[in-house]
SEFI-629817 format. One line per 10 residues: for each residue z, y, x of N, C-alpha, C. Coordinates in steps of 0.001 Angstrom, whole numbers. Example, Ala and Ser with C-alpha at 12.3 -4.5 7.8 and 13.67 -1.06 7.14 Angstrom:
2
7800/-5690/13190/7800/-4500/12300/7800/-3300/13200; 7080/-2250/12850/7140/-1060/13670/7870/30/12900
//
This chain:
344
-191734/17733/20684/-191480/16371/21161/-190285/16418/22102; -189300/15635/21763/-188065/15654/22565/-188253/14863/23843; -187569/15325/24879/-187633/14638/26174/-186762/13390/26135; -187134/12385/26903/-186326/11156/26910/-184937/11427/27481; -183948/10717/27046/-182585/10926/27548/-182514/10620/29041; -181681/11380/29727/-181589/11121/31184/-181029/9744/31458; -181493/9159/32511/-181012/7840/32906/-179641/7915/33551; -179069/6774/33818/-177750/6738/34453/-177819/7303/35865; -176745/7909/36336/-176760/8444/37711/-176918/7315/38710; -177539/7629/39832/-177731/6573/40841/-176387/6059/41343
-176308/4772/41546/-175076/4162/42030/-174907/4352/43531; -173743/4025/44035/-173513/4150/45476/-174344/3137/46251; -174663/3444/47475/-175440/2496/48287/-174624/1237/48552; -175269/157/48891/-174533/-1097/49112/-173580/-1042/50303; -173834/-160/51250/-172968/-66/52429/-171968/1078/52314; -171553/1409/51088/-170641/2533/50885/-169309/2294/51596; -168856/1055/51666/-167596/760/52348/-167676/1035/53841; -168805/647/54451/-168972/889/55891/-169069/2370/56204; -169518/3176/55235/-169658/4610/55466/-168313/5320/55331; -167536/4961/54311/-166320/5703/54001/-165059/5112/54633
-165034/3818/54862/-163788/3177/55319/-163290/3707/56664; -164131/3886/57697/-163596/4378/58973/-162909/5742/58855; -163512/6652/58093/-162901/7972/57954/-161607/7901/57162; -161604/7129/56079/-160402/7004/55261/-159282/6314/56023; -159592/5232/56707/-158573/4511/57465/-158040/5368/58617; -158923/6068/59303/-158472/6944/60384/-157569/8056/59876; -157875/8613/58702/-157027/9666/58142/-155644/9127/57786; -155588/7948/57195/-154289/7365/56842/-153459/7077/58091; -154093/6545/59123/-153360/6293/60369/-152908/7601/61016; -153714/8636/60880/-153333/9935/61430/-152091/10484/60725
-152011/10319/59403/-150818/10749/58671/-149594/9948/59119; -149781/8666/59322/-148667/7834/59790/-148174/8280/61167; -149098/8555/62071/-148708/8993/63414/-148007/10342/63386; -148412/11217/62477/-147721/12512/62389/-146296/12322/61867; -146106/11422/60919/-144751/11136/60462/-143882/10596/61579; -144438/9705/62393/-143700/9197/63547/-143387/10304/64531; -144344/11191/64754/-144124/12310/65667/-143033/13237/65145; -143002/13483/63857/-141983/14360/63278/-140584/13807/63536; -140408/12510/63351/-139098/11898/63598/-138727/12020/65068; -139686/11793/65956/-139394/11862/67387/-139067/13291/67834
-139740/14275/67265/-139436/15657/67627/-138037/16039/67157; -137657/15600/65966/-136292/15865/65492/-135272/15209/66416; -135530/13968/66829/-134614/13297/67749/-134555/14010/69094; -135695/14479/69563/-135712/15220/70830/-134912/16509/70723; -135055/17219/69612/-134323/18473/69423/-132813/18239/69430; -132385/17118/68884/-130950/16820/68831/-130434/16315/70175; -131192/15462/70844/-130706/14782/72052/-130840/15635/73305; -131834/16506/73371/-132102/17220/74615/-132235/18723/74371; -131164/19366/73878/-131253/20814/73664/-131289/21617/74956; -130896/21011/76086/-130837/21730/77358/-131957/21321/78309
-133039/20776/77778/-134175/20422/78627/-134800/21681/79237; -135631/21443/80249/-136337/22562/80872/-137144/23326/79814; -137149/24665/79862/-137916/25440/78867/-139394/25071/78831; -139965/24757/79993/-141391/24406/80013/-141645/23117/79227; -140772/22132/79371/-140942/20877/78639/-140740/21095/77147; -139761/21906/76778/-139531/22176/75362/-140720/22910/74752; -141279/23870/75486/-142467/24571/74975/-143633/23605/74810; -143791/22683/75754/-144865/21693/75646/-144688/20829/74407; -143477/20351/74176/-143212/19476/73034/-143480/20203/71722; -142934/21389/71567/-143077/22094/70296/-144502/22625/70101
-145202/22941/71177/-146598/23363/71036/-147470/22201/70572; -147249/21030/71153/-148023/19858/70726/-147693/19501/69284; -146418/19620/68911/-146051/19326/67520/-146725/20312/66561; -146722/21595/66894/-147377/22580/66037/-148878/22316/65944; -149502/21933/67062/-150930/21614/67045/-151219/20405/66168; -150356/19378/66270/-150547/18191/65445/-150319/18492/63973; -149372/19384/63658/-149152/19759/62261/-150394/20445/61694; -150989/21353/62488/-152214/22019/62043/-153344/21014/61847; -153511/20117/62818/-154590/19119/62720/-154395/18208/61516; -153160/17818/61230/-152904/16935/60096/-153192/17639/58776
-152833/18916/58668/-153137/19671/57450/-154643/19793/57240; -155374/20064/58303/-156828/20147/58184/-157431/18794/57830; -156886/17730/58400/-157358/16384/58064/-157117/16079/56594; -155946/16500/56075/-155645/16279/54654/-156610/17072/53769; -156930/18305/54153/-157886/19096/53378/-159264/18443/53370; -159684/17922/54520/-160971/17234/54579/-160959/15962/53736; -159867/15200/53802/-159792/13970/53016/-159879/14266/51526; -159253/15344/51090/-159355/15721/49669/-160793/16118/49323; -161445/16851/50220/-162825/17289/49956/-163771/16092/49905; -163576/15113/50805/-164483/13968/50870/-164204/12931/49787
-162934/12604/49605/-162591/11463/48754/-161935/11858/47437; -161587/13130/47261/-160989/13580/46013/-161974/14373/45187; -162152/15650/45556/-163085/16501/44804/-164519/16013/44930; -164853/15407/46053/-166226/14947/46255/-166375/13439/46147; -165560/12809/45317/-165600/11349/45204/-166989/10882/44769; -167578/9990/45562/-168887/9444/45246/-170053/10294/45706; -169784/11471/46249/-170854/12362/46715/-171061/12117/48205; -172110/11401/48537/-172365/11084/49938/-172780/12315/50740; -173331/13316/50067/-173712/14526/50785/-172476/15217/51374; -171343/15134/50682/-170129/15751/51209/-169620/15021/52448
-169811/13712/52469/-169352/12952/53632/-170117/13329/54888; -171321/13846/54729/-172127/14241/55888/-171723/15598/56439; -170888/16341/55718/-170454/17655/56188/-169266/17493/57135; -169312/18073/58330/-168216/17896/59284/-166938/18591/58879; -167055/19693/58089/-165859/20461/57711/-165048/20823/58966; -163734/20466/58969/-162870/20787/60107/-162733/19634/61101; -163400/18523/60850/-163154/17316/61647/-163504/17515/63122; -164544/18281/63404/-164911/18497/64806/-163848/19300/65544; -163041/20074/64814/-161982/20857/65457/-160770/19988/65763; -160291/19209/64788/-159036/18478/65012/-159226/17108/65654
-160450/16658/65818/-160624/15365/66488/-161048/15548/67943; -162305/15932/68251/-162640/16040/69681/-162053/17269/70365; -161986/18400/69678/-161568/19624/70352/-160050/19649/70578; -159273/19608/69507/-157825/19600/69660/-157349/18297/70286; -158015/17206/69989/-157629/15932/70596/-157746/15950/72105; -158820/16546/72618/-158987/16608/74067/-157982/17563/74705; -157611/18632/73998/-156620/19569/74545/-155239/18921/74603; -154845/18226/73547/-153556/17533/73546/-153527/16457/74617; -154616/15705/74743/-154679/14685/75791/-154576/15320/77175; -155235/16453/77380/-155166/17144/78665/-153732/17559/78984
-153013/18097/77996/-151631/18518/78226/-150752/17336/78614; -150902/16209/77922/-150080/15033/78225/-150434/14467/79595; -151711/14403/79914/-152119/13853/81204/-151686/14745/82355; -151733/16057/82187/-151235/16951/83235/-149722/16856/83374; -149028/16568/82298/-147585/16344/82381/-147289/15121/83248; -148055/14068/83074/-147909/12896/83943/-148217/13260/85394; -149228/14080/85601/-149550/14489/86974/-148383/15222/87616; -147738/16085/86863/-146569/16794/87389/-145470/15814/87750; -145223/14853/86896/-144164/13879/87179/-144501/13034/88408; -145756/12689/88565/-146153/11912/89737/-145942/12741/91004
-146265/14032/90945/-146164/14869/92144/-144717/15093/92576; -143763/15063/91640/-142361/15290/92003/-141584/13997/92156; -142208/12885/91852/-141474/11620/91892/-141103/11230/93315; -142041/11334/94217/-141801/10929/95595/-142603/11845/96520; -142067/12096/97689/-142771/12949/98645/-144075/12294/99117; -145047/13131/99424/-146333/12678/99990/-147098/11791/99005; -146990/12069/97716/-147786/11335/96724/-148794/12254/96037; -149019/13436/96609/-149951/14373/95984/-151371/13843/95931; -151701/12896/96800/-153070/12369/96807/-153385/11574/95542; -152370/11158/94783/-152616/10435/93543/-153003/11360/92400
-152698/12640/92524/-152876/13555/91399/-154318/14023/91196; -155076/14433/92241/-156415/14985/91999/-157349/14096/91177; -157444/12779/91404/-158340/11991/90544/-157961/12045/89070; -156666/12067/88774/-156238/12139/87374/-156593/13492/86786; -156380/14558/87562/-156711/15901/87075/-158205/16017/86798; -159028/15478/87681/-160481/15544/87480/-160874/14795/86204; -160354/13581/86020/-160674/12819/84815/-160192/13530/83555; -158995/14145/83628/-158472/14863/82466/-159331/16082/82132; -159774/16817/83135/-160627/17972/82885/-161997/17558/82353; -162517/16442/82845/-163811/15950/82343/-163712/15601/80865
-162643/14891/80481/-162514/14522/79068/-162290/15753/78193; -161560/16757/78716/-161362/17973/77930/-162677/18720/77741; -163483/18804/78801/-164786/19462/78678/-165701/18711/77712; -165676/17385/77794/-166496/16599/76877/-166070/16750/75428; -164737/16746/75185/-164265/16896/73813/-164572/18261/73234; -164357/19316/74023/-164660/20657/73530/-166157/20819/73281; -166969/20357/74239/-168409/20471/74061/-168925/19637/72908; -168390/18415/72767/-168825/17573/71659/-168467/18164/70308; -167278/18782/70201/-166919/19418/68936/-167822/20593/68599; -168137/21409/69584/-169036/22531/69347/-170434/22058/68951
-170908/21019/69609/-172234/20487/69262/-172249/19916/67851; -171121/19328/67416/-171062/18789/66054/-171197/19905/65022; -170586/21063/65293/-170742/22189/64375/-172161/22736/64401; -172740/22829/65596/-174090/23384/65709/-175111/22479/65023; -174962/21163/65222/-175910/20217/64641/-175575/19861/63204; -174456/20416/62658/-174039/20136/61283/-173894/18641/61041; -173334/17957/62041/-173067/16523/61932/-174346/15719/61728; -175453/16218/62269/-176721/15521/62121/-176919/14472/63192; -178168/14275/63561/-178472/13242/64549/-177819/13570/65889; -177459/12515/66607/-176837/12667/67926/-177936/12926/68958
-178048/14171/69420/-179023/14437/70459/-178449/14009/71810; -179272/14123/72852/-178872/13610/74165/-177655/14343/74704; -177605/15666/74552/-176473/16432/75082/-175178/16040/74393; -175229/15854/73089/-174013/15477/72363/-173545/14088/72765; -174464/13189/72973/-174093/11836/73395/-173401/11871/74752; -173942/12662/75681/-173329/12771/77007/-171926/13363/76913; -171738/14356/76069/-170432/14982/75931/-169399/14012/75350; -169816/13228/74374/-168884/12242/73805/-168544/11173/74834; -169526/10760/75634/-169247/9824/76718/-168226/10413/77698; -168408/11681/78044/-167461/12335/78946/-166056/12342/78346
-165956/12637/77072/-164652/12725/76395/-163924/11385/76397; -164587/10363/75865/-163908/9080/75692/-163751/8342/77026; -164766/8366/77875/-164635/7708/79175/-163606/8419/80044; -163572/9759/79998/-162556/10485/80757/-161156/10164/80286; -160972/10043/78974/-159670/9635/78442/-159236/8297/79022; -160126/7318/78958/-159784/5981/79420/-159492/5961/80920; -160325/6634/81709/-160123/6643/83158/-158810/7327/83528; -158516/8457/82903/-157265/9158/83207/-156057/8301/82862; -156083/7635/81712/-154944/6799/81321/-154770/5616/82266; -155870/5016/82681/-155772/3888/83609/-155223/4348/84954
-155675/5492/85430/-155160/6017/86701/-153670/6354/86599; -153248/6906/85468/-151830/7225/85293/-150992/5959/85297; -151423/4957/84549/-150670/3703/84511/-150599/3060/85886; -151719/3049/86616/-151718/2447/87945/-150859/3222/88930; -150935/4553/88891/-150152/5369/89822/-148657/5227/89568; -148234/5314/88312/-146812/5211/88007/-146285/3807/88286; -147098/2794/88046/-146663/1432/88365/-146466/1273/89868; -147385/1823/90649/-147254/1744/92104/-146006/2479/92591; -145782/3687/92090/-144635/4462/92545/-143314/3826/92120; -143253/3340/90894/-142011/2732/90431/-141723/1419/91147
-142772/663/91449/-142544/-583/92186/-142049/-305/93594; -142488/801/94203/-142005/1159/95522/-140534/1580/95491; -140082/2100/94355/-138694/2542/94228/-137783/1465/93681; -138290/270/93522/-137513/-793/92888/-136579/-1451/93886; -135477/-781/94204/-134431/-1350/95032/-133545/-2260/94184; -132741/-3135/94822/-131916/-4046/94029/-131033/-3348/93013; -130471/-2170/93359/-129546/-1529/92446/-130244/-631/91421; -131578/-512/91473/-132313/259/90476/-133340/-578/89738; -133426/-1849/90050/-134486/-2669/89456/-134369/-2742/87937; -133138/-2798/87432/-132969/-2899/85984/-133406/-1626/85279
-133350/-479/85966/-133827/764/85384/-135342/871/85435; -135905/436/86544/-137339/591/86769/-138152/-322/85861; -137626/-1495/85582/-138402/-2498/84851/-138807/-1998/83464; -137860/-1461/82712/-138182/-989/81371/-139090/228/81380; -138871/1156/82321/-139713/2350/82402/-141145/1982/82765; -141300/1072/83720/-142643/645/84129/-143377/1/82959; -142690/-831/82213/-143324/-1477/81071/-143741/-455/80019; -142902/552/79768/-143225/1577/78783/-144475/2354/79181; -144549/2779/80439/-145690/3583/80888/-146979/2778/80837; -146934/1547/81307/-148143/718/81311/-148606/444/79889
-147682/118/78989/-148074/-230/77629/-148662/961/76885; -148018/2132/76985/-148515/3290/76245/-149867/3764/76764; -150019/3849/78084/-151294/4303/78629/-152389/3263/78446; -152045/1988/78523/-153048/955/78278/-153520/988/76834; -152602/1267/75911/-152995/1307/74500/-153912/2486/74213; -153556/3687/74706/-154416/4850/74470/-155771/4684/75157; -155777/4079/76351/-157050/3817/77016/-157887/2818/76228; -157248/1807/75653/-157979/811/74860/-158603/1441/73629; -157863/2329/72957/-158416/2990/71771/-159624/3841/72151; -159533/4561/73269/-160671/5372/73713/-161874/4490/74052
-161625/3358/74684/-162727/2457/75041/-163366/1870/73791; -162549/1494/72797/-163096/973/71538/-163961/2026/70857; -163474/3280/70830/-164294/4340/70246/-165604/4541/70987; -165559/4453/72322/-166777/4607/73111/-167754/3468/72851; -167248/2254/72762/-168119/1099/72499/-168775/1221/71126; -167998/1627/70119/-168566/1764/68773/-169572/2909/68710; -169297/3991/69428/-170223/5117/69428/-171535/4752/70104; -171442/4021/71215/-172657/3669/71953/-173351/2454/71360; -172570/1490/70872/-173166/241/70391/-173708/313/68987; -173094/1143/68129/-173553/1272/66744/-173770/2760/66463
-174836/3334/67003/-174994/4796/66958/-175226/5360/65565; -175775/4593/64645/-176097/5106/63313/-175037/4736/62286; -173793/4686/62715/-172698/4338/61817/-171541/5302/62046; -170510/5147/61218/-169309/5977/61349/-168126/5175/61876; -168370/4015/62446/-167262/3161/62891/-166406/3838/63971; -167045/4638/64822/-166303/5241/65930/-165316/6308/65464; -165425/6763/64209/-164558/7841/63729/-163105/7407/63675; -162850/6176/63261/-161463/5723/63091/-160673/5769/64403; -161133/5138/65500/-160334/5217/66729/-160251/6614/67321; -161326/7402/67207/-161266/8744/67785/-160375/9670/66960
-160240/9406/65670/-159429/10261/64820/-157947/10151/65141; -157507/9012/65656/-156075/8820/65914/-155687/9126/67358; -156638/9466/68208/-156310/9732/69613/-155322/10890/69794; -155478/12041/69101/-154482/13101/69299/-153065/12659/68948; -152909/11945/67837/-151585/11464/67461/-151013/10465/68444; -151857/9642/69030/-151381/8682/70022/-150841/9397/71257; -151570/10384/71742/-151120/11098/72939/-149829/11872/72669; -149737/12518/71510/-148518/13258/71186/-147315/12326/71096; -147471/11178/70457/-146367/10231/70347/-146019/9618/71697; -147018/9437/72557/-146749/8913/73894/-145838/9839/74682
-146112/11142/74612/-145271/12111/75322/-143836/12071/74813; -143651/12098/73497/-142295/12082/72944/-141591/10773/73229; -142324/9673/73217/-141707/8388/73525/-141203/8354/74955; -141965/8926/75872/-141531/8972/77263/-140291/9837/77435; -140255/10982/76768/-139100/11867/76889/-137865/11283/76221; -138033/10662/75068/-136890/10086/74364/-136378/8819/75029; -137166/8243/75914/-136722/7043/76611/-135503/7311/77486; -135219/8588/77743/-134042/8932/78528/-132755/8794/77741; -132834/8772/76429/-131639/8755/75593/-131146/7333/75417; -129869/7119/75616/-129269/5810/75419/-128809/5665/73980
-128947/4486/73398/-128419/4271/72055/-126895/4289/72069; -126266/4462/70902/-124806/4508/70870/-124151/3263/71432; -124785/2092/71274/-124177/861/71789/-124067/870/73297; -124938/1676/73974/-124896/1703/75429/-123696/2481/75942; -123012/3220/75060/-121849/3965/75488/-120571/3159/75356; -120688/1932/74876/-119506/1093/74756/-119040/673/76146; -117742/310/76298/-117259/-102/77617/-118035/-1292/78135; -118345/-1292/79413/-119065/-2387/80029/-118601/-2518/81467; -118759/-3679/82019/-118326/-3952/83377/-119522/-4139/84276; -119466/-3530/85422/-120497/-3686/86433/-119826/-4039/87733
-120165/-5176/88281/-119569/-5610/89522/-120248/-4934/90692; -119477/-4327/91573/-120001/-3652/92744/-119222/-4131/93946; -119779/-5120/94632/-119060/-5733/95750/-117859/-6483/95223; -116679/-6124/95734/-115469/-6779/95289/-114789/-6032/94164; -115266/-4805/93838/-114623/-3999/92808/-115414/-4103/91519; -114742/-3881/90399/-115366/-3874/89097/-115099/-2544/88445; -116168/-1846/88037/-116019/-537/87397/-116310/-695/85914; -115459/-145/85072/-115637/-191/83626/-115995/1194/83142; -117190/1327/82549/-117581/2602/81963/-116787/2838/80691; -116369/4038/80451/-115672/4397/79239/-116602/5259/78381
-116433/5201/77049/-117258/6059/76198/-117084/7516/76578; -118200/8200/76743/-118163/9596/77128/-118041/9819/78609; -117993/8744/79408/-117831/8909/80849/-119153/9113/81543; -120221/9234/80783/-121531/9478/81390/-122359/8222/81378; -123422/8224/80597/-124246/7031/80446/-125627/7201/81025; -125961/8407/81451/-127305/8674/81941/-127262/8819/83447; -128101/8050/84142/-128065/8005/85590/-129161/8858/86191; -128890/9371/87369/-129875/10173/88101/-130274/9399/89339; -131538/8993/89412/-132022/8168/90517/-133016/8967/91324; -132797/9053/92597/-133739/9721/93487/-134692/8677/94046
-135968/8855/93738/-136948/7876/94196/-137151/7931/95692; -136989/9131/96293/-137231/9244/97721/-135976/8963/98538; -134869/8608/97893/-133653/8197/98596/-133046/7020/97862; -133711/5841/97916/-133296/4724/97072/-131928/4181/97396; -131383/4444/98587/-130082/3902/98921/-128960/4887/98633; -129314/6061/98078/-128287/7020/97732/-127487/6498/96551; -126221/6886/96479/-125392/6385/95405/-125895/6919/94073; -125621/6197/93011/-126018/6573/91669/-124804/7170/90976; -124948/8361/90398/-123808/9051/89821/-124091/9393/88361; -123189/9008/87445/-123312/9518/86085/-123163/11035/86074
-123909/11709/85166/-123879/13162/85126/-122506/13697/84742; -121797/13002/83840/-120551/13539/83306/-119398/12590/83572; -119305/12075/84795/-118249/11128/85109/-116893/11788/84941; -115959/11062/84319/-114634/11619/84069/-113885/11755/85376; -113144/12858/85592/-112403/13048/86832/-111195/12143/86902; -110672/12040/88118/-109447/11290/88301/-109688/9983/88989; -108666/9368/89525/-108820/8092/90228/-109107/6968/89262; -109657/5935/89780/-109966/4763/88967/-110716/3773/89787; -110900/2544/89259/-111628/1517/90005/-113034/1953/90317; -113395/1867/91588/-114762/2180/91986/-115038/3658/92080
-114006/4525/91993/-114238/5959/92034/-113977/6486/93433; -114793/7408/93881/-114639/8019/95191/-113820/9280/95079; -113868/10067/96128/-113123/11316/96111/-113671/12250/95047; -112730/12984/94395/-113149/13902/93352/-113414/13220/92034; -113126/11920/91940/-113290/11235/90668/-114708/10875/90343; -115624/10825/91331/-117020/10486/91077/-117223/8990/91212; -117863/8401/90228/-118105/6975/90271/-119198/6659/91270; -118982/5721/92169/-119997/5314/93135/-120528/3951/92746; -121846/3805/92879/-122510/2548/92537/-123149/2032/93824; -122572/1016/94427/-123041/514/95709/-123686/-852/95505
-125010/-893/95590/-125806/-2130/95514/-125146/-3159/94601; -125152/-2861/93304/-124496/-3743/92342/-125153/-5108/92350; -124336/-6147/92297/-124808/-7520/92227/-124415/-8074/90874; -125387/-8351/90035/-125130/-8789/88676/-125619/-10214/88511; -124866/-10980/87735/-125354/-12319/87409/-126407/-12197/86320; -127015/-13338/85941/-128157/-13311/85041/-127804/-12703/83694; -126707/-13143/83070/-126355/-12658/81745/-125994/-11178/81777; -125223/-10763/82790/-124828/-9361/82875/-126041/-8469/83083; -126977/-8889/83921/-128147/-8065/84207/-129012/-7902/82972; -129201/-8976/82200/-130022/-8868/81005/-129376/-7928/79989
-128058/-8039/79805/-127376/-7180/78858/-127392/-5731/79326; -127161/-5530/80601/-127101/-4168/81128/-128481/-3519/81142; -129511/-4334/81389/-130874/-3784/81392/-131222/-3205/80035; -130810/-3887/78939/-131106/-3394/77609/-130399/-2077/77340; -129227/-1877/77938/-128446/-694/77635/-128866/523/78453; -129363/311/79643/-129696/1453/80494/-131192/1617/80652; -131958/971/79780/-133407/1058/79898/-133906/2485/79790; -133208/3301/79040/-133658/4673/78871/-132994/5641/79819; -132513/5177/80969/-131778/6070/81855/-132648/7227/82334; -132014/8333/82574/-132724/9549/82973/-132840/9574/84477
-134047/9457/84990/-134258/9490/86412/-134958/10787/86795; -135156/10988/88078/-135696/12267/88545/-137075/12561/87982; -137879/11534/87778/-139247/11777/87343/-139352/11957/85844; -138269/11744/85085/-138323/11871/83635/-138214/13335/83243
//
């Protein structure tokens, strides 16, 4: 007697989109962020070949870490959605995700946050008291991310026990707190250095720091809310998956902000008292501003020698409390927004 023919394979559950979409969307965004990071690293290599060795090592180490994480993410995406298409059991396997999301993500975030701490400490004298709270928050998030990744491997991506929940809270809440403290500290310091002749430089830098840190803090908070509010879902995977790429791009964006576009090297006029100084192409477009000496003159790094309007002895251009009208200030602000200051 022959056995009855096998029935059709079971279909996917009705909530298959809610299960797979966060991981798939997070992986695609992670690939996009790595592409953006690659372009920024190439631009950094071309624009700043003489940067401090420590900063160059930081940039290239973070890039190498992100390249490794992206390759592992691609391997996982192929295992989940390619070779294992329709197999929900494969989606439950953590594979390498615990390594490149909470573990490497927390390390990259720690490196970027400590870089901000260094910049805060050298920006102005007697500001060391702003650094310890940021360092504590950064270390807490790093400990939470490392511990959460290890627990994910031990539990094989199973139920969230109490220890794992606490570690994830430490990771995401520490990220958000550190970013908020960095944005607040840098905004306070830059506003204190906002003298009339540096206001156009400070405005763009302050906006960049607040926007980037607020965005990374918002993503961490969204991931924390989804993890705590919807514990039996995968919604929190998408925002947490892109955190390493966000921090890496934030660092490169801050460093590249020092570079002026080619249009900023065109001749321009800046009124300084009764004299008018005209910048010439190649005469130095990057300014050095001392935050702890706001009334000190501003000097281009490569000012051309020789006499000229507004030039002091030795051919150095002096910038004395420039007074700009509305149109000139708006145009000049766009051109020098990426000026290189002491804290950059």
